[in-house]
N, C-alpha and C positions, 0 to 999 in steps of 0.2 A: 552648408554642410562641410563636414569634415574629410579633407584630399588629403589624399600621398600622393606624391610625383616620384617613381621612378629614374634620377637623373643619371644620365652616363660622362658627361663632361665634353658632348656631342655636341653641335648648333638645333638639333631638333629638339631634343631631352629642355635644352635652355630654353626655345621658346614658344617650347608646353608652360614653363614656369610665369613665365613675358604675357600666355595668354589668359592664364588663371586669375594675376594679378587687377589684369585689365577688366577680368569680368565682377572681381571684387574677389576672390578669395583669395587666403594664404597655406597655400600645402606644406606639408611638412618633407620635407625631400632626404631619397634615400639614393647614397650610390651600392649599390649590390659588387660587393669583393669575390672573386671569382681564381683569380689566380692563386699557383702554389707561392710563397713566399720563398718555401724552403725548397724549394731546386731550380738553381739557377740557371739549367737548360731552359724548364717551359714556364719558367715566373713571365706574369704579364704585369705588364709594367703597367701599375696603374696610378702613380702619383700626379702625374700630367693629368690625368682625369678629375683625379679629385678634386687636384687645387683649382680646377675653372670651376668644376662644379661646390665650390667655397666660392669665389668670386662673385656665381650669380645666385647665388642664398646670399651672400653679405650684399649683394646691390638689392634684391627684390625683399630684404629682411624675413628670411626664410630659416625652418631652421635645419640644419644637415646630419645626417648620421650615414654612417657607414655600416653597411650589414654585411661580415663577411660570411657568407656557404660560399666558399672553398671545400671543403669537405663537402658536401651535401653533391654538388657539381661533380665534381672527380668520383663519389660513391654509385652515382646515377648519369648523367649524359654522359661522362670520358666513358663509364664501363660500357655504358652500352654502347659507342661506339666502336671501340673494343674490336668487343661481339660482334659487331654488325659484320667487322670489314672481316673480321677470320672466319667468319663463314661464306666470304666471298658477294657477301652484299655491302652497298651504298646507302651508307645509313646518314640521317639529315641531322645534326646535334646542335643546328638551330632550337629546330621545331620541338626537340624535346626542352633546351632550353626554357622558351614560353612555357611550358605545358608542366614540365616538373620542377622548376626552380625561380622565373624570375614571378608567375604567377600561381604557383603550386607551394616552394618551403619559404616562400617571401611570404604567400596572402595567411597561410597557420602561423607563421610565427610573426607578424608585421601587419599586413595589409588588413590583417581579420580588425583591427582595432579603428579602421576608419571607415565611414559613407563608400568612398572609390577610391580608384586607382588609376590615375593620367599616365599614361606615357609615349614613347618621340615615334609611335609605330603608327605608318601609312596603311589607315585602316578609320571603320566606319564604323559604326551599328546603325542597324536600320529595329523601331519596332514592325510589328504585326499579330495583328488577332490576340494584341495583349502580353503576347511575347517578343523577347531581345534578340536580333540575327545579326552575324557576325558579317557584313557588306564593303565590299570595297572602297580605297580609298578616289579621289577624285584624280589623281596623280597615276593611270598604271601602270607608268613606267616605275616606281616607287614605290606599289604597290605590296604590303608584306602579309597580306591575308593569308598567302600559302603557307607561313611562316607561323602564321599561328593558328591552326587547321584543327592540330590537335590541343586547344583548349574548350573546357567542358559550358554547361551551361551557366553553375554561378558564376565563371571567372568573367564570363560575358557581357553577363549582365551585369557587372562590377565594376567593369573597365572602361574608360573617358581614351580619347583618342582625338583633344586638342588640335592636331594639324590632320589629322585626314580629311577637312574637307578642303584643302590648301596645296597647289601642285609646289616642287621643292624654290624652285624661283620663287612664288613670293614667303615662301618659310624662309628664303636666305636673307630676302627683302627686307620681312619685317627683325633681323635680327640686327640686320647691318643700320637700320633705322634709329632703333633700339638703344645700340650699342652694345653688344655682346662680348661679352670677350670671345665665345663661343664661334662665332659669326663669321669666320672667315677659314674656319679647321674645318680638314678635310672627311670626307665620309671615312667611317671607319669601314676594313676587310679582311675579309674572312674569321676565323675563330677566335675568340679571346685567348682562350684557355695556352694555345698556341702560341703566343707576343711574337716574335721576328722568326718565330721557328717553323723549317720549311716541310709540311705538308708530311713529304715522305719518310721527314724523319723522324717525327713523332711514331709515327708505324714503324720506323724500324728498332726503335727502341725497344715496344713494347711485343712485336711478334717476329723481327731479327730479319731475313731474308732465306728465300727459298725458290732457287733458282729452275729453272723449267723453260719450254717452248716458249716460242708463237708460232702457230700454223696459221697460212693464210686458209681463209675462208671456206672458200669453193674451190678449194685444189688436194686440201690436204698437205701441204709441200710446207715444209720446216723456212722460216723467214727469218730467226735470229734467238738470242733470247732474255728472256727476263726475272728477272732477282723474286720473285715471288708473285703471285698473283693479285694482292692484294694493296698493291701497288695500282692498280691498275681496273676503273673502272669501266663501264658499257657506254660506248657512245662517247668515251676520250680521242681524242688524238693527236694531245702529242704525247711525250715520254718514251713512246714505243724504239725511237731511235734504229729505226728502218729506213733506210735508202729510197729518194722514185717514191715518194706519197703522194700526196697524207696519204695513209693507212689510217685505220679507226678501231677500234677494239668494238665489236660484235658480239661475243660471248664471253664465258667462263666456266674451264673448266672443273672447278677447287678440288674433290678427288684427284683428278688425273695432274693437277700443276698446270692443265694447258690455257695463254688464250691464245684465241683467235682474234684474225685482223680481219679487213676486207680496203683491200686500194679503190676510194671511193664507198658509198652507205647507199644501198639499196636496200628502202628501208622494209617494203615491202615482202620482197625474198626473203630478207632474216630475221624477220618480228613481226610483219604481217600489219594488222592497224586496231589492236586489240590485245586486252591486258587485265589479271582480276586483281582484285584487293582481298586482302582479308582483314580482317578483325579493324569491321568499317566503323569509325567515331564520327555518331551526326552531335554537333555541334548545340542542336537547337531540336535536340529529339528527330524521332522517322518520320521524314516529310512523306517520305512512300509507302507508309505503313500504310497495308492490303491491297496494295499495288500490282498485278500484278506484268502490268506492261512495260517496254520496253520507253522510258522515260527520258525527255530531252535533257540534256545538260550542257554544261563548257569544264572544260579542265583541263588544269595543269597538269605535267609529270615533271617543270620542273622550274623554277624559280627564274621566270622572261614578264614579259609584259603582255606577250603574247597567248590568247586564249585558244582552245582551242573544243569543235563543236565535237557535237555525241550524244549517244545515247547508253545509258545503265540500267540493266537489270540482276533484280537479287539471283545466285544460285544454290544449289549446295553447297559452295566450296566460296562463298563470298559476295564481292559485287562485281559482273564482271559490265568493263567499256567497250563499247565500241566507237572506233572513232572516225569522221567523215572522211581523213582525210590520213595520210602518210605520215609514220611516226619513227622517230629517230631516236635510236639513244636509250627504248624503255629500260632502266637499270633496275631489279626484283630491291630490295632493301629502301626504296627512293617511295616516297609518298606520293601517289595521286591525289592531287586536292580538285572536290567536286564543287561547283558553283550554280544555279539556275542557267538557264539559254540565254537570260538576257546582262549573264555578268554580274549582277548587283551581290547578289546572295550566293555567302561559303556556307555552300551546306555539312561539310566535312570533308574527312581523307582519310585513308587507308594504306595498309606498304603493298607494294605492289609485289604480285607473287613470281 
């Protein structure tokens, strides 16, 4: 089988190469470069990652190529991020990077020449009734299916997740036993294109500042000032610079440029236990076609190990989720990721309205 593998220079993708070689494959390795080398502030340092990837390629006798997709990334993922932030929404660039860049542009230009594309994501696939479904990883803490919940059927049916059946500790152990140069590297944090740049500094460069009041949600009392609603997201606890906290961002009025905060968090009073998703995306077809009654599900509204139980039903505005428990920080713009009731299959996702 002709396999390509996406290599980041980290331990997870390095172990992918090791496992593929053990299984008798010699994958063609690719490093996707998305940082802007022409921007000193927003330059994503990739030299160390590429060097690590080169060491892995040499160790296993694999060919390595660097694919520069930074223009595509900035024209699509970064533009999407800035647009959503300007609307007062909370974007998820990692979800869109997987959909549009890693398994979108890369597939169209490079991946299409291979039978399978292997990655170091913590996810698995399951076959049911002749169809392939995206399913959760063994390690629920590391599970990344929520970041993959916008990929399509063609993408999921071609992907390989060699470490999805392993715990993170097992991946580290394999790397140490195999003496991989990346065995002790720390996991990457944050969004690559920012490098070491603070997220708010990045937003400030593109949107500037727009000072406005921070208002107590319950009383309407002005608590202080903010520098722009786009620096804050619903559910945020830090960054308000208010004394006597903790204070939480519970609502944003974009037109009036007001941030509403609450001392403490009463999710039922402020948001209830339900939300609607627009433009819902099914990974492997509409599993509820023709179903009119609510369906039991589990779901996530942020990247956490925990799943929440609830029910979903189709409405004129999209798909409506009723949670079995109170929800904290439902942020419009984020993705609601829907799983089956057993937390096994990732059905799809939609943007929370």
